[in-house]
C-alpha beads as a LAMMPS data file, in Angstrom:
LAMMPS data file: protein, C-alpha beads

102 atoms
101 bonds

1 atom types
1 bond types

-500.0 500.0 xlo xhi
-500.0 500.0 ylo yhi
-500.0 500.0 zlo zhi

Masses

1 110.0

Atoms # bond

1 1 1 -259.635 112.875 -340.053
2 1 1 -259.650 109.083 -339.981
3 1 1 -257.102 109.009 -342.864
4 1 1 -254.812 111.308 -340.897
5 1 1 -254.957 109.019 -337.886
6 1 1 -254.340 105.985 -340.063
7 1 1 -251.378 107.717 -341.704
8 1 1 -249.994 108.639 -338.282
9 1 1 -250.335 105.095 -337.022
10 1 1 -248.457 103.858 -340.088
11 1 1 -245.759 106.454 -339.570
12 1 1 -245.331 105.309 -335.964
13 1 1 -245.020 101.717 -337.074
14 1 1 -242.437 102.620 -339.702
15 1 1 -240.437 104.700 -337.216
16 1 1 -240.498 101.913 -334.623
17 1 1 -239.464 99.251 -337.192
18 1 1 -236.739 101.491 -338.619
19 1 1 -235.332 102.376 -335.218
20 1 1 -235.444 98.800 -334.053
21 1 1 -233.943 97.390 -337.246
22 1 1 -231.217 100.014 -337.586
23 1 1 -230.012 99.989 -333.994
24 1 1 -228.463 96.508 -333.977
25 1 1 -226.294 96.884 -337.129
26 1 1 -225.281 100.322 -335.820
27 1 1 -224.186 98.841 -332.481
28 1 1 -222.204 96.214 -334.406
29 1 1 -220.428 98.954 -336.409
30 1 1 -219.560 100.730 -333.207
31 1 1 -218.341 97.548 -331.406
32 1 1 -216.301 96.235 -334.292
33 1 1 -214.655 99.549 -335.113
34 1 1 -213.761 100.050 -331.432
35 1 1 -212.458 96.527 -331.231
36 1 1 -210.306 97.071 -334.305
37 1 1 -208.769 100.213 -332.838
38 1 1 -208.150 98.335 -329.565
39 1 1 -206.604 95.338 -331.254
40 1 1 -204.399 97.351 -333.600
41 1 1 -203.645 100.303 -331.311
42 1 1 -199.899 99.847 -331.539
43 1 1 -199.828 99.379 -335.349
44 1 1 -202.423 101.847 -336.568
45 1 1 -201.252 104.980 -338.429
46 1 1 -202.717 108.446 -337.930
47 1 1 -204.821 108.299 -341.108
48 1 1 -206.416 105.037 -339.992
49 1 1 -207.060 106.404 -336.558
50 1 1 -208.734 109.456 -338.127
51 1 1 -210.872 107.212 -340.300
52 1 1 -211.921 105.121 -337.311
53 1 1 -212.825 108.258 -335.416
54 1 1 -214.979 109.358 -338.329
55 1 1 -216.725 105.973 -338.360
56 1 1 -217.430 106.347 -334.628
57 1 1 -218.725 109.917 -334.985
58 1 1 -220.897 108.908 -337.925
59 1 1 -222.296 106.011 -335.974
60 1 1 -223.120 108.277 -333.009
61 1 1 -224.821 110.732 -335.382
62 1 1 -226.894 107.903 -336.883
63 1 1 -227.902 106.898 -333.393
64 1 1 -229.079 110.445 -332.739
65 1 1 -231.053 110.504 -335.967
66 1 1 -232.744 107.253 -335.099
67 1 1 -233.689 108.599 -331.703
68 1 1 -234.970 111.839 -333.313
69 1 1 -237.150 109.790 -335.658
70 1 1 -238.764 107.986 -332.744
71 1 1 -239.193 111.240 -330.808
72 1 1 -240.862 113.023 -333.748
73 1 1 -243.486 110.357 -333.985
74 1 1 -244.116 110.345 -330.263
75 1 1 -244.390 114.148 -330.214
76 1 1 -247.163 114.122 -332.717
77 1 1 -249.249 111.972 -330.347
78 1 1 -248.923 114.280 -327.398
79 1 1 -251.477 117.032 -326.846
80 1 1 -249.959 119.965 -325.063
81 1 1 -250.664 123.573 -324.411
82 1 1 -249.266 126.109 -326.820
83 1 1 -246.853 128.682 -325.547
84 1 1 -244.838 131.537 -326.955
85 1 1 -241.184 130.814 -327.662
86 1 1 -238.238 133.008 -328.579
87 1 1 -237.158 131.690 -332.001
88 1 1 -233.982 133.752 -331.871
89 1 1 -232.887 131.817 -328.724
90 1 1 -233.720 128.506 -330.380
91 1 1 -231.778 129.453 -333.516
92 1 1 -228.711 130.282 -331.343
93 1 1 -228.999 126.936 -329.551
94 1 1 -229.197 125.060 -332.867
95 1 1 -226.183 126.961 -334.250
96 1 1 -224.197 126.200 -331.135
97 1 1 -225.112 122.501 -331.357
98 1 1 -224.191 122.328 -335.036
99 1 1 -220.806 124.044 -334.477
100 1 1 -219.931 121.417 -331.846
101 1 1 -220.818 118.602 -334.295
102 1 1 -218.816 120.003 -337.155

Bonds

1 1 1 2
2 1 2 3
3 1 3 4
4 1 4 5
5 1 5 6
6 1 6 7
7 1 7 8
8 1 8 9
9 1 9 10
10 1 10 11
11 1 11 12
12 1 12 13
13 1 13 14
14 1 14 15
15 1 15 16
16 1 16 17
17 1 17 18
18 1 18 19
19 1 19 20
20 1 20 21
21 1 21 22
22 1 22 23
23 1 23 24
24 1 24 25
25 1 25 26
26 1 26 27
27 1 27 28
28 1 28 29
29 1 29 30
30 1 30 31
31 1 31 32
32 1 32 33
33 1 33 34
34 1 34 35
35 1 35 36
36 1 36 37
37 1 37 38
38 1 38 39
39 1 39 40
40 1 40 41
41 1 41 42
42 1 42 43
43 1 43 44
44 1 44 45
45 1 45 46
46 1 46 47
47 1 47 48
48 1 48 49
49 1 49 50
50 1 50 51
51 1 51 52
52 1 52 53
53 1 53 54
54 1 54 55
55 1 55 56
56 1 56 57
57 1 57 58
58 1 58 59
59 1 59 60
60 1 60 61
61 1 61 62
62 1 62 63
63 1 63 64
64 1 64 65
65 1 65 66
66 1 66 67
67 1 67 68
68 1 68 69
69 1 69 70
70 1 70 71
71 1 71 72
72 1 72 73
73 1 73 74
74 1 74 75
75 1 75 76
76 1 76 77
77 1 77 78
78 1 78 79
79 1 79 80
80 1 80 81
81 1 81 82
82 1 82 83
83 1 83 84
84 1 84 85
85 1 85 86
86 1 86 87
87 1 87 88
88 1 88 89
89 1 89 90
90 1 90 91
91 1 91 92
92 1 92 93
93 1 93 94
94 1 94 95
95 1 95 96
96 1 96 97
97 1 97 98
98 1 98 99
99 1 99 100
100 1 100 101
101 1 101 102
């Protein structure tokens, strides 16, 4: 049991470090890509606009993944009561979310 606690503590440290270290470059990507679009708004073609939108979307997705990583490690610390859930409802919610992202 001690090894499990130690492993969990290490996982938390890794998740914290990863989230902290990844957030700043990610913010820079978002800021600079938005600035580029703003500076070149009059001279940017449709393909370039589409590419910049994909960069922005990918950066937002990366932000969500980082937040999920932190949330997963914090969830494993919490002790909560177990309750029954409708997995069909959860599956529908996940499918709806994924459709919106694609």
